[in-house]
C-alpha positions as CSV (number, residue, x, y, z in Angstrom):
1,M,0.0,0.0,0.0
2,S,1.3,3.4,-0.9
3,H,1.8,6.2,1.7
4,I,-1.5,6.6,3.6
5,R,-2.7,10.2,3.8
6,N,-5.8,12.1,4.7
7,G,-7.9,12.8,1.7
8,M,-6.5,10.1,-0.6
9,R,-8.9,8.2,-2.8
10,A,-10.5,5.4,-0.8
11,S,-10.0,3.1,-3.8
12,E,-6.2,3.5,-3.3
13,L,-6.5,1.8,0.1
14,Q,-5.9,-1.8,-0.9
15,G,-6.3,-5.0,1.1
16,I,-8.7,-3.6,3.7
17,T,-12.3,-4.4,4.4
18,W,-14.9,-1.6,4.5
19,V,-17.8,-2.0,6.9
20,K,-20.9,0.1,7.6
21,S,-22.7,0.7,10.8
22,S,-25.1,-1.9,12.0
23,R,-27.5,1.1,12.5
24,S,-27.5,1.8,8.7
25,G,-30.7,0.9,6.9
26,P,-30.8,-1.9,4.4
27,T,-31.6,0.5,1.5
28,G,-28.2,2.2,1.4
29,G,-29.0,5.8,2.1
30,N,-26.4,8.2,3.5
31,C,-23.9,5.9,5.2
32,V,-20.3,6.1,6.1
33,Q,-18.0,3.1,6.1
34,M,-14.9,2.5,8.1
35,A,-11.9,0.2,7.7
36,V,-9.1,-0.7,10.0
37,L,-5.7,0.1,8.4
38,P,-2.4,-1.7,8.8
39,G,-0.8,-0.2,12.0
40,G,-4.2,0.4,13.7
41,G,-5.4,3.5,12.0
42,I,-8.9,4.0,10.7
43,A,-10.2,5.1,7.3
44,V,-13.7,6.5,6.8
45,R,-15.4,7.0,3.5
46,N,-18.8,8.0,2.1
47,S,-20.7,4.8,1.0
48,R,-22.3,6.7,-1.9
49,H,-18.9,7.7,-3.2
50,P,-16.6,4.8,-2.5
51,D,-13.9,6.1,-4.9
52,G,-14.0,9.5,-3.2
53,P,-11.6,10.8,-0.5
54,A,-11.0,8.9,2.7
55,L,-10.6,10.5,6.1
56,I,-7.7,8.9,7.9
57,F,-7.5,8.8,11.7
58,T,-4.9,7.4,14.1
59,G,-6.2,4.8,16.5
60,A,-6.0,7.4,19.3
61,E,-8.0,10.0,17.3
62,W,-10.7,7.5,16.4
63,N,-10.9,6.3,20.0
64,E,-11.4,10.0,21.2
65,F,-14.0,10.5,18.5
66,I,-16.0,7.5,19.5
67,H,-15.8,8.3,23.2
68,G,-16.9,11.9,22.4
69,V,-20.0,10.6,20.5
70,I,-20.8,8.4,23.4
71,R,-20.5,11.3,25.8
72,G,-22.6,13.5,23.5
73,V,-19.8,16.0,22.9
74,R,-20.6,18.5,20.2
75,P,-17.9,20.5,18.1
76,G,-16.8,23.6,20.0
77,T,-17.9,22.4,23.4
C-alpha cells in the first residue's frame, strides 16, 4: 500500500475491508463506512462515493471521536 494520507482516494487503500454501521438501513441511504488500516489507523469514506476521499484517523484520534460521541460532545464544546 502506498503512503496513507488524509484525503487520498479510498480506492487506493488496498487490502482492507470496509464495513458500515449496524445502524445503517438496508436500502443504502447516506452511510459512512470505516476500515481498519495496517498499523491500527482507521479510514472513513462516504458509501455513496466509495472512490472519493477517505478521512484517515490514528487509533487514538478514532478512540477519542467514538468516546466523544458516546458522551454527547458537540464540536466547539
